[in-house]
C-alpha positions in Angstrom: 8.6 18.2 -3.4 6.8 21.1 -5.1 5.8 24.3 -3.4 2.3 23.6 -4.3 2.3 20.2 -2.6 4.1 21.7 0.5 1.4 24.3 0.9 -1.4 21.9 0.3 0.0 19.6 3.1 0.5 22.5 5.5 -3.1 23.4 5.0 -4.1 20.2 6.7 -4.4 20.0 10.6 -1.9 17.4 12.0 -2.7 14.2 13.8 0.0 12.5 15.9 1.1 8.8 15.6 -0.2 8.1 19.1 -3.6 9.2 18.0 -3.8 6.8 15.1 -5.1 3.7 17.0 -8.7 4.9 16.6 -8.3 4.2 12.9 -5.9 1.3 12.9 -8.5 -0.6 10.8 -6.6 -4.0 11.0 -9.8 -5.5 9.5 -11.3 -3.4 6.9 -12.6 -2.7 3.3 -10.0 -1.2 0.9 -10.7 0.8 -2.3 -7.7 1.7 -4.4 -7.2 4.3 -7.2 -4.3 5.1 -9.5 -3.5 8.5 -11.1 -0.7 10.8 -12.4 1.2 12.7 -9.7 0.2 15.9 -11.3 -3.4 15.5 -10.0 -2.2 14.9 -6.4 -2.4 18.5 -5.3 -5.8 19.1 -6.8 -7.2 15.9 -5.1 -5.8 16.9 -1.7 -6.9 20.6 -2.1 -10.5 19.5 -1.6 -9.9 17.6 1.6 -8.4 20.1 4.0 -11.6 20.8 5.9 -12.5 17.1 6.3 -9.3 15.3 7.1 -6.2 15.6 9.2 -2.7 14.5 8.2 -0.3 12.2 10.0 2.7 14.1 11.1 5.8 12.4 12.5 8.7 14.6 14.0 7.5 17.4 11.7 7.4 15.3 8.6 4.0 15.0 6.8 5.4 12.5 4.1 6.6 9.3 5.4 9.1 6.8 3.8 8.3 3.1 3.7 10.3 0.0 2.8 8.8 -3.3 2.1 10.3 -6.8 1.5 7.9 -9.3 0.1 8.2 -13.1 0.6 6.7 -15.8 -1.3 7.1 -19.6 -1.6 9.4 -21.2 -4.1 6.5 -21.7 -6.6 5.2 -18.2 -6.0 2.0 -19.3 -4.4 1.0 -15.9 -3.1 1.5 -14.1 -6.5 -0.3 -17.0 -8.4 -3.3 -17.0 -6.1 -3.7 -13.3 -6.8 -3.2 -13.7 -10.5 -5.7 -16.6 -10.7 -8.3 -14.7 -9.0 -8.4 -16.8 -5.9 -10.9 -15.0 -3.4 -9.0 -16.1 -0.2 -5.4 -15.0 -0.6 -2.3 -14.1 1.5 0.6 -11.6 1.3 3.7 -11.8 3.5 6.2 -8.9 4.0 8.5 -7.1 6.3 7.8 -3.4 6.5 10.0 -0.7 7.9 8.5 2.7 8.8 11.7 4.5 7.8 10.8 7.8 9.6 10.6 5.9 12.9 12.8 2.8 12.1 10.1 0.5 13.4 9.8 -2.8 11.6 7.1 -5.4 11.5 6.6 -8.8 9.8 3.1 -8.7 8.3 0.6 -11.1 7.0 -2.3 -9.7 5.0 -5.2 -11.9 4.3 -8.1 -11.1 2.0 -11.4 -13.2 2.4 -14.3 -13.9 0.0 -16.3 -11.0 1.5 -13.6 -8.4 0.2 -12.3 -7.7 3.6 -8.7 -7.3 4.4 -7.3 -8.5 7.8 -3.6 -7.6 8.7 -1.8 -9.4 11.4 1.7 -8.2 12.4 4.5 -8.6 14.9 7.2 -6.2 15.7 10.8 -7.2 14.8 14.1 -5.8 15.6 15.2 -4.9 12.0 14.7 -5.2 8.3 16.0 -8.6 7.4 16.2 -10.5 4.1 16.0 -13.9 5.7 13.1 -14.5 8.1 14.2 -15.6 11.5 12.6 -18.6 13.1 10.2 -16.5 15.3 8.8 -14.7 12.2 8.4 -18.1 10.5 6.4 -19.4 13.4 4.2 -16.4 13.5 3.5 -16.8 9.6 2.8 -20.5 10.1 0.4 -19.6 13.0 -1.6 -17.2 10.8 -1.5 -19.1 7.4 -1.6 -22.6 9.1 0.8 -24.0 6.5 4.6 -24.8 6.7 5.5 -22.5 3.8 9.1 -21.4 4.5 8.8 -18.3 2.2 11.7 -16.5 0.7 12.4 -12.8 -0.1 11.4 -12.1 -3.8 10.8 -8.3 -4.1 12.0 -5.1 -2.5 9.7 -2.1 -2.6 10.0 1.5 -1.3 7.8 4.6 -1.7 6.7 7.8 0.1 3.2 8.0 1.7 0.8 10.8 2.8 -1.7 9.5 5.3 -5.0 11.3 6.0 -7.6 10.6 8.7 -11.3 11.5 8.2 -12.5 13.9 10.9 -15.8 12.4 11.4 -15.9 8.9 9.8 -13.8 5.8 10.6 -11.6 6.2 7.4 -8.0 6.4 6.6 -6.6 7.4 3.2 -3.0 6.9 1.9 -1.4 8.3 -1.1 1.7 6.4 -2.3 4.2 7.9 -4.8 7.9 7.6 -5.7 7.3 3.9 -6.0 10.3 1.7 -6.7 10.6 -2.1 -7.1 13.8 -4.0 -7.0 14.5 -7.7 -7.6 18.0 -9.3 -7.5 18.7 -8.2 -11.1 16.4 -5.3 -12.1 14.7 -2.1 -10.8 11.5 -0.5 -12.0 10.6 3.1 -10.9 7.2 4.5 -11.4 8.1 8.2 -11.0 4.7 9.6 -11.9 2.3 7.1 -10.3 0.1 7.7 -7.3 -1.7 4.8 -5.7 -4.4 5.9 -3.4 -6.1 3.7 -0.9 -9.2 4.3 1.0 -9.5 2.1 4.1 -12.8 1.9 5.9 -14.5 -0.2 8.5 -17.6 -0.4 6.1 -17.6 0.6 2.5 -19.0 4.1 1.9 -18.5 5.9 -1.3 -20.0 9.1 0.0 -17.0 10.4 1.9 -15.2 13.5 0.7 -12.2 11.7 -0.7 -14.4 9.7 -3.0 -16.1 12.9 -4.1 -12.7 14.6 -4.8 -11.4 11.6 -6.7 -14.6 11.4 -8.7 -14.4 15.0 -9.6 -11.1 14.4 -11.3 -12.6 11.3 -13.1 -10.5 9.0 -11.1 -12.2 5.7 -10.6 -11.6 2.7 -8.4 -8.9 0.4 -9.7 -7.9 -2.9 -8.2 -4.2 -3.1 -7.8 -1.6 -4.8 -5.7 1.9 -3.1 -5.5 3.3 -6.7 -4.9 1.8 -8.0 -8.1 2.7 -4.9 -10.1 6.3 -5.3 -9.0 6.5 -9.0 -9.7 4.9 -8.7 -13.2 7.3 -5.8 -14.1 10.5 -7.6 -13.0 9.8 -11.2 -13.4 9.0 -12.0 -17.1 8.9 -15.8 -16.5 5.8 -15.5 -14.3 2.3 -15.9 -15.6 0.8 -12.5 -16.0 -1.8 -12.5 -18.7 -4.6 -11.3 -16.3 -2.4 -8.4 -15.3 -1.5 -7.1 -18.8 -4.4 -4.6 -19.0 -3.5 -3.3 -15.6 0.1 -2.7 -16.5 -1.0 -1.1 -19.7 -3.2 1.4 -17.8 -0.4 2.2 -15.4 2.1 2.8 -18.3 -0.4 5.0 -20.0 -1.0 7.1 -16.9 2.6 7.5 -16.2 4.0 7.6 -19.7 6.3 4.7 -19.0 
């Protein structure tokens, strides 16, 4: 981590994990952005008076691990690729700094809202135990029996707006792994603004706009699957991958 980034993060006042419930935003509107990591400090420098930063055991950067699950015919991936408005994503997530794991189901509806349902589990498992499958079936209302298809890890900075119900995450050091291949996007930052109601007037939108960083629809799951599974249909994602490669110099 650069000295500049360290100093920038230290300039933000901390918020503790047990204070995050007020911005849990399990039902929300998401706006995403991508940019080169060299711009991260300049984006964050504009936010120190308006946001706090999540700090866990003295750490202001948190490590995340995801394991995504899909059906044998890749229903979740294909629904996204084909532009289906109502779609689902299933994963196990480990918050590596705390060791806490959840099985999570994310559902996006035709109004552009994302709802996340989750259940805490004992550990990071490549095969879903029966209680997880029952939970997924309850949420998705189908007997899907999904299998693990993609591993993902990254580092995250989480900011909380001081006055608005808004949380902002900056993900970097993003790696994807399948059974055979690995893809590492060393220079990519994916930012996500999570709000109860969409507002483009908050300070993070202003900071990103000042750097000519515009909203960009992206799914880490779909990027990883497209990058590592050439046999999947991916025509509608080609332009997104080209932009990512242009930004990162991949």
